[in-house]
N, C-alpha and C positions, 0 to 999 in steps of 0.2 A: 829769338828768345822772346818769348809772351811773357807779358806782366799785366796785371791788373791797374788802371788809372783810375782816379774817382776826383771829377771836375765839377766845376759850377756851370750850369746852364743859363741860358739867357731868361728862363724862367726863373730865375734865385734859389733852384735846386740842384742839389749834387745828383750827379750820374755816373755810371761806370762805363768804359768803355776799355777795350783791350787794345794794348800798346804794344807795338813790337819794336826791342830793342837790337838793333844792327850788331851783327858780330862780324867782323873781319879777319879772315887767316892772318896769322901773324908769327911766322916761324912754325912754331908747333903746336900752336893752340889757335882758338879764336877768342878776339876780344872786341869790346864795345871803345866807343870813344871816350874819352875821360870826361866827366862831367864833375864841375867844381862845387866842393861843398865846405860847409862850415865847421865841420866837426861831426862827432858820432856820440850818441849815448844809447847805453841800455837800460830798459824798463822791464818791471815785473808788475803785472796787475794780477790781483787775487781772482778766484774762481768766483764765476757771477759776479764780475765786476759790469757796473752799466755806466755810459756815459750817453747822456742824452743828447738830442742835436746840438753840433758845434760843428764850425769850419775848421779847416786845419789851421792851425796856427801860422804856418809857413810852408812853402813847398818843401815836401822831405818824402823820401823814400821809407817805408817800414817792411822790415824784414821778420818776421815770425818764426822764431829759434824751437819753441814749444808750446804745447798748448793751443788752443783754437781761439776764433773770434769769429762774430759775425758782424758785418759792416751792413745796416740798412741806409738807403739812400732815401731823399724825400718824396719819389714816386712809389714808395714800398719796396723796391728790390732789394733782396738781402743777398749776400754772398759770403761764403765761409772760407776763411783762410786758416790755413796751418804749416805746421813745421815744414819751412823752405820757400812759401810763399812770397812773393814780393809785391807791393801795393805801393804806387806814386801817389800820394795824398796832395790832390793839387786843387781842391775846393776851399781856397782861401776867403771867399766871399759866400754872401747867402746864406741860407737856414745851416746848411750842413749836412751832417751824417750823424746815424746812432752807432756807437761802439758797443757790441756785450760779448765777454768774455764766455765761452760755452763750455759746458762740461765740469767736471769737477777739478780739473787740474788748472794752476795759475798759468797765464800767459807770459812769458817771455818774449821779448821783440829787442830789435835794433831800430832806433830811428837815425836817419842823416840827412841831416837839414841840407838843402842845397842853397847855392849863391842866386 
């Protein structure tokens, strides 16, 4: 299973990389390793919401439930995330990234902070 990770590079800028989540057969399905988390919270950002350059406040998974968002890194790369997309926000240092809700719908998403 592939997800997108955003991380802080040696250049103090955020970058994207595809990350493989290993799944292993466990009886009647495939499952990943358990990752310790500190909780879960739900958010809703209004249509056209903009959060200028900022680092992630902590390592966290972000799963978009509805709506769409564009994440822009310091090198100018822009990736769009929509319903069902998973991102690991791991750029906790440096300049960070820009978050833009796109379209006319709010973005609803789940944040899972990691230990």
